[in-house]
PAMIFI-416121 format. One record per atom (N, C-alpha, C): residue in three letters; y, x, z. Coordinates in steps of 0.2 Angstrom, whole numbers, padded with zeros to 4 digits, always signed. Layout:
PAMIFI-416121
alaYXZ ...
//
This chain:
PAMIFI-416121
met-0314+0196-0281 met-0319+0198-0286 met-0319+0205-0288 pro-0324+0209-0287 pro-0324+0216-0289 pro-0323+0217-0297 val-0320+0222-0299 val-0320+0223-0306 val-0326+0227-0308 pro-0330+0224-0314 pro-0336+0227-0316 pro-0335+0234-0318 pro-0340+0239-0317 pro-0339+0246-0318 pro-0337+0248-0325 arg-0340+0244-0330 arg-0339+0246-0337 arg-0331+0244-0339 val-0328+0239-0335 val-0321+0238-0337 val-0317+0244-0333 thr-0319+0246-0327 thr-0316+0251-0324 thr-0316+0258-0328 leu-0321+0259-0332 leu-0322+0265-0336 leu-0317+0264-0342 met-0317+0258-0345 met-0313+0257-0351 met-0306+0257-0349 leu-0304+0255-0343 leu-0297+0255-0341 leu-0294+0262-0340 glu-0299+0267-0338 glu-0297+0274-0338 glu-0296+0276-0345 ala-0298+0273-0350 ala-0297+0275-0357 ala-0291+0272-0360 ala-0288+0268-0356 ala-0282+0265-0359 ala-0277+0270-0362 his-0274+0268-0367 his-0269+0272-0371 his-0272+0278-0374 glu-0279+0278-0375 glu-0282+0283-0379 glu-0284+0280-0385 lys-0285+0285-0390 lys-0287+0282-0397 lys-0295+0281-0397 leu-0297+0275-0399 leu-0304+0273-0399 leu-0306+0271-0406 met-0313+0272-0407 met-0316+0270-0413 met-0321+0264-0410 val-0320+0259-0414 val-0325+0253-0412 val-0329+0251-0418 tyr-0335+0250-0417 tyr-0340+0248-0422 tyr-0341+0241-0421 leu-0340+0236-0425 leu-0341+0229-0424 leu-0348+0227-0427 arg-0350+0221-0425 arg-0356+0218-0427 arg-0356+0216-0434 asp-0351+0215-0437 asp-0351+0214-0444 asp-0350+0220-0449 gly-0351+0226-0445 gly-0351+0232-0449 gly-0344+0235-0450 arg-0339+0232-0448 arg-0332+0235-0449 arg-0331+0241-0443 thr-0327+0246-0445 thr-0325+0251-0441 thr-0318+0251-0440 leu-0316+0250-0433 leu-0309+0250-0432 leu-0307+0256-0427 ile-0301+0259-0429 ile-0298+0264-0425 ile-0291+0263-0422 gly-0290+0263-0416 gly-0284+0261-0413 gly-0283+0263-0406 ile-0277+0262-0403 ile-0275+0264-0397 ile-0277+0258-0392 leu-0281+0259-0387 leu-0283+0254-0382 leu-0277+0252-0378 arg-0275+0246-0378 arg-0269+0243-0374 arg-0272+0239-0368 ser-0277+0235-0369 ser-0279+0231-0364 ser-0287+0229-0365 val-0290+0228-0359 val-0297+0226-0359 val-0298+0221-0353 asp-0302+0216-0353 asp-0304+0212-0348 asp-0311+0212-0345 gln-0313+0207-0341 gln-0319+0207-0338 gln-0325+0206-0343 phe-0323+0203-0349 phe-0328+0201-0354 phe-0328+0207-0359 ala-0325+0212-0358 ala-0324+0218-0363 ala-0321+0216-0369 asn-0316+0211-0369 asn-0312+0210-0375 asn-0307+0215-0375 leu-0305+0217-0381 leu-0301+0223-0382 leu-0294+0221-0385 val-0289+0224-0384 val-0283+0224-0388 val-0282+0231-0390 leu-0282+0232-0397 leu-0280+0239-0400 leu-0273+0238-0403 his-0269+0244-0403 his-0263+0244-0406 his-0263+0250-0411 arg-0259+0249-0416 arg-0259+0254-0422 arg-0266+0255-0425 thr-0269+0249-0426 thr-0276+0249-0428 thr-0276+0250-0435 ile-0282+0254-0437 ile-0283+0255-0444 ile-0291+0253-0445 glu-0292+0250-0451 glu-0299+0248-0452 glu-0301+0254-0457 arg-0307+0257-0455 arg-0309+0263-0459 arg-0315+0260-0463 ile-0315+0261-0470 ile-0321+0259-0474 ile-0324+0265-0477 his-0330+0266-0476 his-0334+0271-0478 his-0339+0269-0484 val-0339+0273-0489 val-0343+0272-0495 val-0345+0279-0497 gly-0352+0281-0496 gly-0354+0288-0498 gly-0350+0293-0493 asn-0348+0298-0497 asn-0344+0303-0493 asn-0336+0302-0494 his-0334+0296-0496 his-0327+0294-0496 his-0325+0289-0491 tyr-0319+0289-0489 tyr-0317+0284-0484 tyr-0309+0282-0486 gly-0308+0276-0484 gly-0301+0274-0485 gly-0299+0270-0478 asp-0292+0270-0477 asp-0290+0267-0471 asp-0285+0261-0473 ile-0286+0255-0470 ile-0281+0250-0471 ile-0278+0248-0464 glu-0271+0248-0464 glu-0268+0247-0458 glu-0268+0240-0456 arg-0270+0239-0449 arg-0271+0232-0447 arg-0266+0230-0441 gly-0263+0235-0438 gly-0258+0233-0433 gly-0261+0232-0426 val-0259+0227-0423 val-0262+0225-0417 val-0268+0221-0418 phe-0274+0222-0415 phe-0280+0219-0416 phe-0283+0217-0410 val-0285+0211-0409 val-0289+0208-0403 val-0296+0207-0405 ile-0300+0210-0401 ile-0308+0210-0402 ile-0311+0207-0397 arg-0315+0202-0398 arg-0319+0199-0393 arg-0325+0203-0391 gly-0326+0204-0385 gly-0331+0209-0382 gly-0338+0208-0385 glu-0340+0202-0386 glu-0347+0201-0389 glu-0348+0204-0396 asn-0343+0206-0399 asn-0343+0208-0406 asn-0343+0216-0406 val-0342+0219-0401 val-0342+0227-0400 val-0349+0229-0400 val-0351+0233-0405 val-0358+0237-0405 val-0357+0244-0401 leu-0352+0247-0403 leu-0351+0254-0401 leu-0344+0255-0400 leu-0342+0259-0395 leu-0335+0261-0393 leu-0335+0268-0391 gly-0330+0272-0394 gly-0330+0279-0392 gly-0323+0281-0393 glu-0321+0287-0389 glu-0315+0290-0389 glu-0315+0294-0395 val-0309+0295-0399 val-0308+0299-0405 val-0306+0306-0402 asp-0309+0311-0404 asp-0307+0318-0402 asp-0304+0320-0409 glu-0297+0320-0408 glu-0293+0322-0414 glu-0293+0330-0415 ser-0295+0334-0410 ser-0295+0341-0410 ser-0301+0343-0415 lys-0306+0339-0417 lys-0311+0341-0421 lys-0309+0340-0428 asp-0310+0345-0432 asp-0308+0345-0439 asp-0314+0343-0443 thr-0314+0336-0446 thr-0320+0334-0450 thr-0318+0333-0457 ser-0312+0336-0459 ser-0310+0335-0466 ser-0314+0337-0471 his-0319+0342-0470 his-0323+0345-0475 his-0329+0340-0476 leu-0330+0335-0472 leu-0336+0331-0472 leu-0335+0325-0477 leu-0329+0322-0476 leu-0327+0316-0480 leu-0321+0317-0484 lys-0320+0313-0489 lys-0314+0314-0493 lys-0310+0307-0493 lys-0304+0308-0491 lys-0300+0302-0490 lys-0297+0300-0497 val-0298+0293-0499 val-0296+0290-0505 val-0291+0284-0504 gly-0288+0282-0509 gly-0283+0276-0508 gly-0287+0270-0506 ile-0283+0265-0504 ile-0286+0259-0502 ile-0289+0255-0508 glu-0286+0255-0514 glu-0288+0252-0520 glu-0295+0255-0522 glu-0295+0261-0522 glu-0301+0265-0524 glu-0307+0264-0519 ile-0306+0264-0513 ile-0311+0262-0508 ile-0314+0255-0508 leu-0309+0251-0509 leu-0311+0243-0509 leu-0315+0242-0516 glu-0313+0246-0521 glu-0317+0245-0527 glu-0324+0248-0526 ala-0325+0254-0523 ala-0331+0257-0522 ala-0335+0253-0517 gln-0332+0249-0512 gln-0336+0245-0508 gln-0339+0239-0512 arg-0335+0236-0516 arg-0337+0230-0520 arg-0343+0232-0524 val-0342+0238-0528 val-0348+0241-0532 val-0354+0242-0528 glu-0354+0245-0522 glu-0359+0246-0517 glu-0362+0239-0515 gln-0358+0234-0513 gln-0361+0228-0511 gln-0365+0224-0517 glu-0362+0225-0523 glu-0365+0222-0529 glu-0372+0225-0530 arg-0372+0232-0529 arg-0379+0236-0530 arg-0384+0233-0525 val-0382+0232-0519 val-0386+0230-0514 val-0389+0223-0515 gln-0384+0219-0518 gln-0386+0212-0520 gln-0391+0212-0525 glu-0390+0216-0530 glu-0395+0216-0536 glu-0402+0219-0534 gln-0402+0224-0529 gln-0408+0226-0526 gln-0412+0220-0523 glu-0408+0216-0519 glu-0411+0211-0515 glu-0414+0206-0520 gln-0410+0204-0526 gln-0413+0200-0531 gln-0419+0202-0534 leu-0419+0209-0535 leu-0425+0212-0538 leu-0431+0211-0534 arg-0430+0213-0527 arg-0436+0212-0522 arg-0438+0205-0522 ala-0434+0200-0522 ala-0436+0193-0521 ala-0440+0191-0528 lys-0438+0193-0533 lys-0441+0192-0540 lys-0448+0195-0539 phe-0449+0201-0537 phe-0455+0205-0537 phe-0460+0201-0532 met-0457+0199-0526 met-0462+0196-0522 met-0464+0189-0524 lys-0459+0185-0528 lys-0461+0179-0530 lys-0466+0179-0536 glu-0466+0184-0540 glu-0471+0185-0545 glu-0478+0186-0542 arg-0478+0189-0536 arg-0485+0190-0533 arg-0487+0184-0528 gly-0483+0179-0528 gly-0484+0173-0524 gly-0483+0174-0517 leu-0478+0178-0515 leu-0476+0180-0509 leu-0469+0177-0507 gln-0468+0175-0501 gln-0461+0172-0500 gln-0457+0178-0497 tyr-0451+0179-0500 tyr-0447+0184-0498 tyr-0441+0182-0493 thr-0441+0186-0488 thr-0435+0185-0483 thr-0431+0191-0484 ala-0424+0189-0485 ala-0419+0195-0486 ala-0419+0199-0480 glu-0418+0205-0480 glu-0417+0210-0475 glu-0412+0208-0470 ile-0412+0210-0464 ile-0408+0208-0459 ile-0401+0211-0461 gly-0396+0206-0461 gly-0389+0208-0463 gly-0385+0211-0457 thr-0379+0213-0458 thr-0376+0216-0452 thr-0374+0211-0447 asp-0373+0205-0449 asp-0372+0200-0444 asp-0378+0198-0439 asp-0384+0200-0441 asp-0390+0198-0437 asp-0392+0205-0434 met-0389+0210-0434 met-0392+0216-0432 met-0392+0217-0424 tyr-0387+0214-0421 tyr-0386+0216-0414 tyr-0386+0209-0410 
//
């Protein structure tokens, strides 16, 4: 059985640092250790990067197995590019708190939209969430 072309390209990226964007909205950065015919990935020394506004924080996750169907975007990280002037790194506690506040803000906006629509006799359907986007 021949190896699919996408797997061949990914095998060439083995041992490279990759950034993976998942269907649930998470961003993972790690070293590719393995890939199979279903595009399932194994990342080593993985971090989960959380972005809120122009701040970000990294949570160490170690070895991470990712089911291929959950991968939205995959790309090699070019560490030679300096992007430190674009985003500010903050601590884990600070970024998790900022993420919680942001999620509460979005939830309040959704509730206000639902109330607005209900007052006008319209049925409101919440916007597509990250789980439904892809």
